[in-house]
C-alpha positions in Angstrom: -105.7 -84.8 51.7 -105.0 -82.4 54.9 -102.7 -82.5 57.6 -103.2 -80.5 61.0 -100.1 -78.1 63.0 -99.8 -82.2 65.1 -96.9 -83.8 65.0 -97.2 -87.0 64.1 -99.7 -85.7 61.2 -97.3 -83.5 60.1 -94.4 -86.3 60.1 -96.9 -88.6 58.4 -98.4 -86.8 55.6 -95.9 -84.1 54.3 -93.6 -87.0 52.8 -96.3 -88.4 51.1 -97.5 -85.1 49.9 -93.7 -84.4 48.4 -93.1 -87.5 47.2 -96.4 -87.5 44.9 -95.9 -83.6 44.4 -99.5 -82.6 45.1 -101.2 -79.9 46.9 -102.4 -80.2 50.4 -104.9 -78.4 52.3 -103.4 -77.2 55.7 -106.0 -76.9 58.7 -104.9 -74.6 61.7 -105.4 -76.6 64.8 -102.5 -78.5 66.4 -102.3 -80.6 69.6 -103.8 -78.3 71.6 -106.6 -78.2 69.7 -108.9 -75.1 67.5 -108.1 -71.9 69.3 -110.2 -69.4 69.0 -107.1 -66.9 69.1 -106.6 -66.0 65.4 -102.8 -65.0 65.9 -102.5 -68.8 67.8 -104.3 -70.3 64.3 -102.0 -68.2 62.2 -98.9 -69.2 64.2 -100.3 -73.0 63.5 -100.5 -72.4 59.6 -97.0 -70.9 59.9 -95.8 -73.7 61.5 -97.0 -75.9 59.0 -96.3 -74.0 55.6 -92.4 -74.2 57.5 -92.5 -77.7 58.0 -93.5 -77.9 54.2 -90.9 -76.3 53.1 -89.2 -78.4 54.5 -89.5 -81.4 52.6 -89.6 -78.6 49.3 -93.3 -78.0 49.2 -93.6 -75.0 47.5 -96.3 -72.5 49.4 -98.7 -72.0 46.5 -99.5 -76.1 46.9 -100.5 -75.7 50.1 -104.2 -73.7 51.3 -104.9 -73.2 54.4 -107.9 -73.8 56.2 -108.0 -70.9 59.2 -111.2 -72.7 60.3 -114.4 -70.6 60.5 -116.6 -70.8 63.4 -119.5 -70.7 63.9 -120.7 -66.7 64.5 -123.6 -67.9 66.9 -121.0 -69.1 69.0 -118.1 -66.7 68.9 -119.0 -63.2 67.8 -115.8 -62.6 66.6 -115.6 -65.3 64.2 -116.3 -63.5 60.1 -113.4 -60.7 61.7 -111.1 -63.5 63.0 -111.2 -65.4 59.6 -110.7 -62.1 57.7 -107.5 -61.2 59.6 -105.7 -64.5 59.4 -106.7 -64.9 55.5 -105.5 -61.7 54.8 -102.5 -62.7 57.0 -102.0 -66.1 55.3 -101.9 -64.3 52.0 -99.4 -61.3 53.0 -97.1 -63.2 55.2 -97.1 -66.8 53.9 -98.5 -66.4 50.3 -100.1 -69.5 50.7 -104.0 -70.1 49.1 -106.7 -70.6 51.6 -109.7 -72.6 51.8 -112.4 -72.6 54.4 -115.9 -75.0 54.9 -117.9 -71.4 54.0 -121.4 -72.9 55.6 -119.7 -73.3 59.3 -119.8 -69.5 60.0 -123.8 -69.7 59.6 -124.1 -73.3 61.9 -127.1 -72.1 64.4 -128.2 -69.3 62.8 -131.5 -67.9 60.8 -131.2 -67.1 57.1 -127.8 -69.3 57.1 -128.0 -68.3 52.9 -127.9 -64.7 53.5 -125.0 -65.3 56.4 -122.8 -67.5 54.0 -123.2 -65.5 50.5 -122.5 -62.5 52.9 -119.2 -64.2 54.3 -118.2 -65.7 51.1 -118.1 -61.8 49.7 -116.3 -60.5 52.3 -113.8 -63.7 52.2 -113.1 -62.7 48.7 -112.2 -59.5 49.4 -109.9 -60.8 52.4 -108.0 -62.8 49.9 -109.5 -66.3 50.1 -109.2 -68.1 47.0 -111.1 -71.2 47.8 -114.5 -71.9 49.8 -116.1 -75.0 50.3 -119.7 -74.5 49.4 -122.7 -75.2 47.6 -122.2 -74.0 44.4 -125.8 -74.4 43.5 -127.0 -72.0 45.7 -128.2 -69.2 43.7 -126.9 -66.5 46.5 -123.8 -67.6 47.2 -122.9 -67.9 43.4 -124.5 -64.0 42.9 -122.6 -63.0 45.6 -119.1 -64.4 44.6 -120.2 -63.2 40.6 -120.4 -59.8 42.8 -117.3 -60.2 44.9 -115.3 -60.7 41.8 -116.3 -58.0 40.0 -116.1 -55.6 42.9 -112.5 -56.9 43.6 -111.4 -56.2 39.6 -111.6 -60.3 38.8 -114.1 -60.6 36.2 -112.4 -58.0 33.4 -115.4 -55.8 31.8 -118.1 -57.7 34.4 -118.9 -60.3 31.7 -119.1 -63.3 33.7 -121.3 -61.2 35.9 -123.3 -59.7 32.8 -124.1 -63.3 31.9 -124.4 -65.2 35.0 -127.4 -62.3 36.1 -128.8 -62.1 32.9 -129.2 -65.4 32.9 -130.5 -66.1 36.4 -133.5 -63.7 35.7 -134.4 -65.2 32.5 -134.9 -68.3 34.9 -131.7 -70.5 33.4 -128.8 -71.0 35.5 -125.0 -70.6 35.0 -122.7 -73.2 34.0 -121.4 -73.3 37.4 -118.4 -75.0 36.8 -117.6 -73.0 33.9 -117.9 -70.0 36.2 -115.8 -71.5 38.8 -112.4 -72.0 36.3 -112.7 -68.7 35.2 -113.1 -67.2 38.4 -109.8 -69.5 39.4 -108.1 -68.4 36.0 -109.0 -64.4 36.8 -107.7 -64.7 40.7 -104.3 -66.4 39.2 -104.0 -63.8 36.9 -104.8 -60.9 39.1 -101.5 -62.6 41.5 -99.5 -62.7 38.6 -99.7 -59.3 37.8 -99.5 -57.9 41.6 -96.1 -60.1 41.5 
């Protein structure tokens, strides 16, 4: 379900993706490994997208994983990822995905870092985050980010979720994710 910028992986995976017309996650590392330089990771992503297009795979069917690095090891990891996400969205027109909790690996108060990271990633253009949707902090941050980014018309999902959370019941996570995805798609269509 994923491809990297490694030549043998590109030649193996992309023909299958094209044949079955399925989306693919493109992980922005290659034979040289994972670069700490966001420009290098973007160039790897760009190369994967170019190669995928040569197989007839549309950019919107490619989810770029810019690789969230642990901020405890790489102090610019958050900023670097947000930079790559913006570049991918603006220059390549692809969706983005990442393992959101990777950013907080080895740090205290991971839930706070993860929730803040997800909000900031949404603002940068991140379309998907691999995270625990049952973490209240994450869910609250996503609702709040969607309101602030204009992806929740009249703030209805946010208001419903906050009311349910304060009353002790959980909002329907699956329904909220579907609604949030649809709102982001609608926003993208309006911008085009």
